[in-house]
N, C-alpha and C positions, 0 to 999 in steps of 0.2 A: 634432826630426828630421822630414825630409820622407818621409812614408810612401809616396810614389809612386816612390821610388828603388828600382828593381829592376834588377839586371844579369843578363842571360841569359848564363850561361857553360856551354856544352854539355858541355865536358870535365868540369867539376866535377859537373854534374848526373848524368852517366853514372857517375862514380866513386862518388857518394854515394847514388844512388837505390836504396836497399835496401828491405826491408820494415820498418815501424815503427809504433808506436802513433800515434793521432790526438790523444791527450792531451785528450780531453773530460773525463778525470779522471786523477788520480794518487793512489794506485795505479790502474792500469787494470782493466777488468772481468776480465781474465785472473786477477787476484789474488783475486777474490771466492771465498769458501770456503763450500761447502754444509754443512760440519760445524758452523759457528757457530750458536749458538742464536738464533732470532728474538727471543726475550724479552730476551736480553742486548743484541742490536743495538739494539732499541727503547729499552731502559733507558739505554744509553750515548748514544744520539741525544738522548733527552730531557734528560739531565743536561749534555751538552756543547753543546746548542743555546743561542744567544743569543735569549732570548724577547722582547727589546726590538726585535729586527730584524724586517723584513717577511718574507713568505713568497712562494715561487713554486710554482704548482700545475701538474701535468701530468696529462693523461688520455690513455691509449692506446686508440684505437678501431680494432680490427684488421681490420675488414671491407673487402673490395674486390669489386666485381662482376666485374672482369676482372683477369687476372694480367698484369703488365708483366714481360717475361722478364728484364730486368736487375735486378729488385728483390731486395734482401737484407734487407728489413724483416720483422718478425714480423707475419704477416697471415693472414686466413682468406678464401679465395676462395669467394664464394657469391652467387647471385642472389636468395636467399631473405631478404627484408628482415625477416621475422618473427624471425630469429635475433638481431636487435639488442636487442629489449626485455629478454629474459632476461639478456643480458650486462650491459645498463645497470643492471638491478635488482641484479645482483651487485656492480657498481661502487659503487652507492649504499650497499650494505651495508659494503663496504670503506671507503668515504669516511667513513661515520659513525665507524668505528673510528679512522681517521687523524685525524679532527677531534678526537676525545677525547684522542688522544696529543699532537697537535702544534698545534692551532689557537691556543689561548690568546688568541683575539681579535686575533691579529697581522694587520696589513693585508696583503692579497694584492696586491703591486705587479706581479707577472708571472704570466701564466696562458697555457697552451698546450694545444691539442688536436692530437694527432698520430696517425699510423696506419701502415699501413692508409690508409683514406680516411674522415676524420671526417665528410665530407658524405654518406656512405652512409646515415646515420641520417636520419629524417624531420624536417621543420621542428618538429613537435610535440615530438619527442624531443630536439632541440637546445634548445628552450625549457625542457623539463623538466630536462635535464642541468644547464643553467646555474642553474636555480632551486635544484636540490639543492646545487650548489656554494655558492650564496649562503646557503643554510640552514645549511650545515656550516662555512663559512669566512667571514672578514670581507672580502668583495669590495668594491672601491671603486665608488662610484656616480658619480664626477665625470669619468670618461673619462681619468683621469691615469695609470692603469696601462698596462702593455704586455700587452694581451690579444690573442693571436694564434691562428690556425688554419691548418692545411694544407688546400689546396683542389685538387681535381681538376676542371678546368673542364668535363670531360665529365659530371660528377656534380653540377653546381651551376647553378641557373638564376639569373636576375637577382633573382628573389624570394628565393632562398636568401641572397644577399648582403645583402638588406634585413633579413631575419630575424637574420642574424649581427650586423649593426650594431645592431639594436634590442636584442639581449640583452647587448650590451656589448663586442663585439670591435672593435678598432681597427687591427689589423694582419692581413695575410693573406700566405700563402706559396703560390705556384702552381708545380706541376711542369710543365715544358715539355719539357725534355730536348733536343729538336732539332725543327726545323720541316720537315725533308726527309721527304716522304711515304714514300720507300723505307726510310729509317732507322726511321720510326715503325712501318711494317708489320713490319719485321724484329724489333722488340721488343714487338709487339702493343699499341701505344699510339698509335692514330690520333687525332689531336687537331688541329683546324684553328687557324690563326693567329687567325681571326675569333672563335672560341670564347674563346680566351685574352684577346684584346684587349677583347672585350665585358665580361668579368668585371673586368678592370683598370679600364676606363672607369667602370663602375657603382660600383666600390669607391671610386674617386676622387670621384665625384659625391656619394656618401653620407658622405664625410668620413673614410674610413680613412686613417690618417696614415703608414702604411708598407706598401709593396707589394714583395714579394720574389719573384724568379723563380729556379727551379732549372734548371740545364742540366747535361748529362753529356757528357764527351768520351771517346772510346774505344769507342763503340757500333758495331754492324755497319754497314758501308757508308759510314761517315763519311769524308769527305775534308777536306783543308784548305780547299778552295774552298767546299764545301758548308757547313762549320761557320761560315766567314766570312759566308755569306749569312744563316745563323741569327742570328749576332751583330748583323748590320746591322739585321735586323728587330727584335731584342730592344732594341737601343739606341733605335730609333724608339719602342718601347712605353714607354721611359723609367721602368723600375722604380727604386725607391729603393735596393734592394739586389739583389745577384746572388750566387748560389752556383754555382760551376762545378766539378762533381765529376769525379774520375777513375773511370771504370768499371773495377772489379776483377772479372775473369772467374774465378769460383771455382765451377764447375758441380758439383764434388763436395760442396760445402757448401750450395749454394743450388739446389735442385731446378729452379726455373723457368729458370735459366740454361742448362739442358741443351737448351733449344729454340734456343739461339743457336749457329750453326755457327762454329767457331773461325776457319775460313779467311775468313770475311766481316769479321773484326775488322781495324781499321787496324793497321799495323805500329807497333812502338815509336817508330820515327823519325817517322811521321806523327802519332802522339799528341803527341810533344814539339813538333812544328811547330805543331800545333793550339793547344797550351797557350801557346807563345810568342806566337803571333798573337793569341790571346784576351786575354792580358795587355796587349799593345800597343794593341789596339783599344779596350779598356775604359778604359785610362789616357788615351788620346787623347780619348775621349768624356767625360772629366772625372770618372771614378770613382776612388776611392782604393782601393789594395790593402790590405785589412785584414790578410790573412794566410791561409794554408791554405784556398785555394779561394774566399775571400770578398771581395767588392767592395762598396763603398757610395758614395753621393754624399757630397761633402765636408760637407754640412750634416746628414747622417743622424746619429742618436744614436750609432751604432757608431763612425763616423769621429770624431765629437766626443770620445767617451769615450777613444778611442785617443790623440788629441792631448793630452788633459788627464791621461792616466795612469790612467784609471778603467775601462779595458776589462777584462773577466773572461771566463773560459771554464768551461762546465759541460757536463753531459750533452746539453744542447740546442745546444752550440756556443758561438760568441761571444755575450756578453751584457753589458749595462750594469748588471746587478744582482748585484754581487759579494757584497753583504751578505745575500742571501736564502738560507734553507734551501729545498731543493727537495723538495716532497712529491708523490710520483707514484703514480698509481693505474691499475689495469687490468693486463691480461696483459703480462708481461715488462717492466713499467715499472721504472725505476731512480730511487730516492730518494737524496738527500744531506742528511742531518740532522746538524748539529754535526760530530763527527769520525767519522761512520759513513756508509758507502754500503751500500745493499742493493737487490737486484733481486727482482721477483716471478717466480712460476712462468711458464714459456714456453708450456706447452700449455694451450689453452683449457679443456679439461675438468678438468685438474689444478688450474688457477687457480680455476675455479668451485667445485670440491669443497673446496679449501682455504679459500676465503672462507666458504663455508657452514659448514664445521667450526670454523674459528678466527677468523672475521671479518678475516683477513688472508691473504696468500698469499706470504709471504717465503720465497724459495728459497735464497738465498746472499748473502753480504755480506762486508764488511771493516770492521774498526775501526782507524782510523788511529793509528799510533805518532807520537811527536814527530818522528822522522826523516822519516816520510811527510809530515807537515805542513810541515816545512822545505823538503823537496824539491819538494812541490807548489807552494809559493810561488815558488821559483826558476823552475820550468818554466812556471808561469802568467805570470810577468813576461816571460820570453823569448818565449813564443808569442804574447803579446798586444802587447808593446811593443818587441820586438827589442833590448832593452838591459836591463842589470842593474847596479844600484848595490850593490857588495859590502858597503859600510859599512852600508847600510840593512838588509841581511839579517842582518849580524853583530849589529847593535844590537837588531833585532826579536826575534831568537832567542837572544841571548847566546852566540854562538859566534865562534871565530876562522875566518873564511870559508876562507882558503887552507888551513888545517890540516884543517878539516872536509871540504872537497871536494878534497883532494889528488889522489885518483885521477881525478876528473872533470877537473881542471885539466891533468893530463898529457895526457888525450885532447884537450882543447881546444887545447893547444899545436900539435898536428898540424893542427887546423882553422884555426888562426891562420896557420900557414905556407902553407896552401892558399888563404887569403884569404876564408874563410867568416865569420870574426869578427875583431874587433880586441880584443886582450887588453892591459889595462894594470893597474897596481897597484890601482886603485880600481874598475874597471868591466869589463864584458863587453859589447861592442856588435856586433850582427849586421850584417855588411856588406850592401850591395845584392845581391851575388852569393850571400850565405848565406840570404837571406830565403825563397827557395823551398825550402830544405833545412832549415828551422827544426825539423822533426820530428827529423831526424838529430842536430842540435845538442842538442836537449832530451834525447835518449837518453843523452848523456854523464852526465846527472844521475839517471838511472833506476837505482835500486839493484836492480831485479828483472830487468834484462836482463843475462845473462852476457855479458861483453864479447867473449868469443872465439866465441860461437855466433851463427848466423844467427837471424833472428826470423820464422820461417815463419807464426806465428799472426796476423800483422798484414798489412794491405794495403801495397802499395808506396807510398813517399813521394810519388812523382810519377807 
C-alpha cells in the first residue's frame, strides 16, 4: 500500500472530527484505576512479561527553566538547578527497584529521556544518570539501540550534543513549534532558527542517526502563510522525522494555557487549511505520512517498519520496537510490562515521598483482560498500517472475527458508506480519505467508549 495516499475531504473531516483517544495505549489512561494494588500490578507484570524479549526504558525529567504557554506536559518550572540532584537521587532509588523487578539482564534496545526539558540537568548529571542506567540495566554498547532524548535548543550547547553522543545517544528530538517571532512571543518560547539549525548540524556531524523536529499548528497568531514559511524553513533543515501536532486549547486543565488569549487563536477553518497545506508540502518534499501527525523520510526506520508491517505504537508514540516491555521511571511516567500498564504519582513531592517509603511510586494502573489484548491488537494494526486482515486476528486469538466484533462492524458499515474504509469479507482497509480520521475509525473497536455519548475527556481528532 502506498502510504503517501491521503485524500483531503473537508466534508468528511468536519463530520467526523470529534474528540477521541490518541491510542498510545489500549485501554487508554482514562481506564487506569487508583484502587488496584501496586503489588498485584507488579506481580502480574512479572508473570506476563516475555523475559526473552528486549526492554525499552523511559526517564521523565520534569524541569523547565521557562514555561511554554501551550504545554500540557507534567513539568516543574524553576531556575534553581539545585533541584535536579535530589530528584535524580530519587529516580536512582526507583531505578534500583525496577531493575530488581524487570531487568533479568534483558538487552535495552530502546531508551528515551523526556520531560520537561531533559537538557535542564548538567553535563555531569547526564553522565551520572546514564551510568546509573548502565549499572541497573543491560544497555547496549555498540550503538545499535534507539537511544533518544528530547532537546530544547535554548537549553543545549554544542558541547551538550557532544556529551549526549559520548554517553550513547544516537537520536534527538527538538521542539521548534513555529519560527514566526510573533507566535513565539505569544507562547513564551522565543527560539531562533539559527539555534535550532546549529544543534541539528552538530548532531549530524557527530553521527546521530535520526533527527526529529516537533511543530504545532493552532497556536496564537498563526496564519496559513506564516506556517507555510515555517515549513519551508523546516524542509530546508532536512530532519529525518517530523511531528506536527494540533494545539488543544484547554486552559481549565492546563494552567499555563491561561496566558493565551482565545481571540488570538486561528479559526477552525484556518487550522484545517494549515493542516492540509502541511500534508501537501511535506509529501511534495518526499516525506511519508506515517499517520496521526507523524511524517518520516522513506528510508527512515519508521517508514520502513510501516512498509514491512512491523510498525508499533506505545506511550511514546510510533515505534519499531513492538516486542519491548516499557519500563518507565520518574514522576508521572507510564510503564507497560506484559499485560499491565501503570503510572507513577503526578506530584513531585508525592512521587519523592512514595519512592522513599516504598522504593516505587505507582499511583494507578490497569491489568489487561483477553478482550483488551484482542482489541489492542486490532487498533494497533489499523493505526499503524491502515489495514486489517480478519483471518489473521481470528487465528491469532481463536475467535470468529465477525461474530466477536458484530457491534463494531455495524458502525464500520456507516464508515464504509461514507468512504472512510473499504469493508470486504476478509479485510478492513482504510481509504486515503479515512487516514486522517483513523482515531475515529479505531473508536469503533473501543469497548470503553459508550457509543451514544460524546468523548469530552479527549482532544479533538484533527
